C-alpha positions as CSV (number, residue, x, y, z in Angstrom):
1,M,0.0,0.0,0.0
2,K,1.2,3.4,-0.9
3,Y,0.4,5.2,2.4
4,S,0.7,2.3,4.8
5,Q,3.6,3.8,6.7
6,W,1.9,7.1,7.2
7,I,-1.4,5.5,8.3
8,G,0.6,3.2,10.7
9,I,2.4,6.2,12.2
10,A,-1.0,8.1,12.6
11,A,-2.5,5.0,14.2
12,A,0.4,4.8,16.7
13,I,-0.1,8.5,17.6
14,V,-3.8,7.8,18.1
15,L,-2.9,4.9,20.3
16,G,-0.9,7.2,22.5
17,I,-3.7,9.7,22.7
18,A,-6.2,7.0,23.5
19,C,-4.3,6.1,26.6
20,F,-5.2,9.4,28.1
21,L,-8.9,9.2,27.3
22,P,-11.5,7.5,29.5
23,W,-11.7,3.8,28.9
24,T,-14.4,2.7,31.3
25,Y,-16.8,4.3,33.7
26,H,-17.4,2.4,37.0
27,P,-20.7,3.5,38.5
28,D,-20.0,1.9,42.0
29,I,-17.1,4.3,42.6
30,A,-18.2,7.0,40.1
31,K,-14.8,7.2,38.4
32,N,-13.4,6.9,34.9
33,F,-10.5,4.6,34.3
34,T,-7.9,5.4,31.7
35,G,-4.7,3.8,30.5
36,F,-2.9,5.5,33.3
37,F,-5.4,5.4,36.1
38,S,-7.4,2.7,37.9
39,E,-8.7,2.7,41.4
40,N,-5.8,1.6,43.7
41,N,-3.8,0.8,40.5
42,I,-5.6,-2.5,40.4
43,Y,-5.3,-2.9,36.6
44,G,-1.9,-1.4,36.4
45,K,-0.8,1.3,33.9
46,P,-1.1,-0.3,30.4
47,G,-0.7,3.2,28.9
48,K,3.1,3.0,29.5
49,I,3.3,-0.2,27.6
50,F,1.2,1.1,24.7
51,I,3.2,4.2,24.4
52,A,6.4,2.1,24.3
53,F,5.0,-0.1,21.6
54,A,3.8,3.0,19.7
55,V,7.2,4.6,19.8
56,V,9.0,1.4,18.6
57,A,6.4,1.0,15.8
58,I,6.9,4.5,14.6
59,I,10.6,4.0,14.5
60,F,10.2,0.8,12.5
61,F,7.7,2.4,10.2
62,F,10.4,5.1,9.3
63,I,13.2,2.6,8.7
64,P,13.1,1.5,5.0
65,R,14.7,-2.0,5.6
66,I,13.1,-5.4,5.3
67,W,14.3,-6.4,8.8
68,A,12.5,-3.4,10.3
69,K,9.3,-4.3,8.6
70,R,9.5,-7.8,9.9
71,W,10.1,-6.6,13.5
72,N,7.3,-4.1,13.1
73,L,5.0,-7.0,12.3
74,L,6.0,-8.6,15.7
75,I,5.4,-5.3,17.5
76,G,2.0,-4.9,15.9
77,A,1.0,-8.4,16.9
78,L,2.1,-7.8,20.5
79,T,0.2,-4.5,20.5
80,V,-3.0,-6.2,19.4
81,A,-2.6,-9.0,21.9
82,F,-2.1,-6.6,24.7
83,A,-5.0,-4.5,23.5
84,I,-7.3,-7.5,23.6
85,R,-6.1,-8.3,27.1
86,C,-6.7,-4.7,28.3
87,F,-10.1,-4.6,26.6
88,I,-11.2,-7.8,28.5
89,V,-9.7,-6.7,31.8
90,F,-11.1,-3.2,31.8
91,S,-14.6,-4.0,30.5
92,G,-15.2,-7.1,32.5
93,C,-17.9,-7.3,35.1
94,Y,-17.1,-7.7,38.8
95,R,-19.4,-8.4,41.7
96,G,-22.5,-7.9,39.5
97,I,-21.3,-4.5,38.3
98,C,-20.5,-3.9,34.7
99,P,-18.5,-0.8,33.8
100,S,-19.6,1.1,30.8
101,K,-17.2,1.2,27.9
102,Q,-16.0,4.7,26.9
103,P,-14.7,5.8,23.5
104,G,-11.0,5.6,24.6
105,L,-11.3,1.8,25.0
106,W,-12.6,1.4,21.5
107,L,-10.1,3.8,20.1
108,M,-7.2,1.9,21.7
109,L,-8.4,-1.4,20.3
110,G,-9.0,0.1,16.8
111,A,-5.7,1.9,16.6
112,S,-3.9,-1.3,17.7
113,I,-5.6,-3.3,15.0
114,L,-4.8,-0.6,12.4
115,I,-1.1,-0.7,13.4
116,L,-1.0,-4.4,12.8
117,V,-2.8,-4.2,9.4
118,M,-0.4,-1.4,8.2
119,A,2.6,-3.5,9.4
120,V,1.3,-6.5,7.3
121,F,1.2,-4.3,4.1
122,P,4.5,-2.4,4.2
123,D,5.5,0.0,1.4
124,T,9.0,-1.4,0.5
125,K,10.8,-1.8,-2.7
126,V,12.4,-5.2,-3.2
127,P,15.5,-5.1,-5.3
128,A,15.4,-7.1,-8.5
129,E,17.5,-10.2,-8.8
130,K,20.7,-10.2,-10.9
131,K,20.5,-12.5,-13.9
132,D,23.9,-13.9,-14.9
């Protein structure tokens, strides 16, 4: 794809922004959880990991080498796997109370999937083979 690198970079930036947006609203404590905040830090701070993955993905999107595109595929797969884990953990019900999903959670999941899709279709030029 012609613009796969730029779309992947934009998706990585959106992933970083989504970490600061509300992911879920918990009515029993009347608080929004984000990628950097959960009550008593019970879910950890997955925003730090997402930002690290996004920075590495951006670096690999900029490097025009085959090895970088292959490593970016691994980073994209790890990002999607961690996004699915966070989606399940943050939106899961507990003690009969189900938190409401906020747009940041969906944005995080969508941006992670988009990073992986853009890593699958890199814009690289493969050199032609020499014929002797």
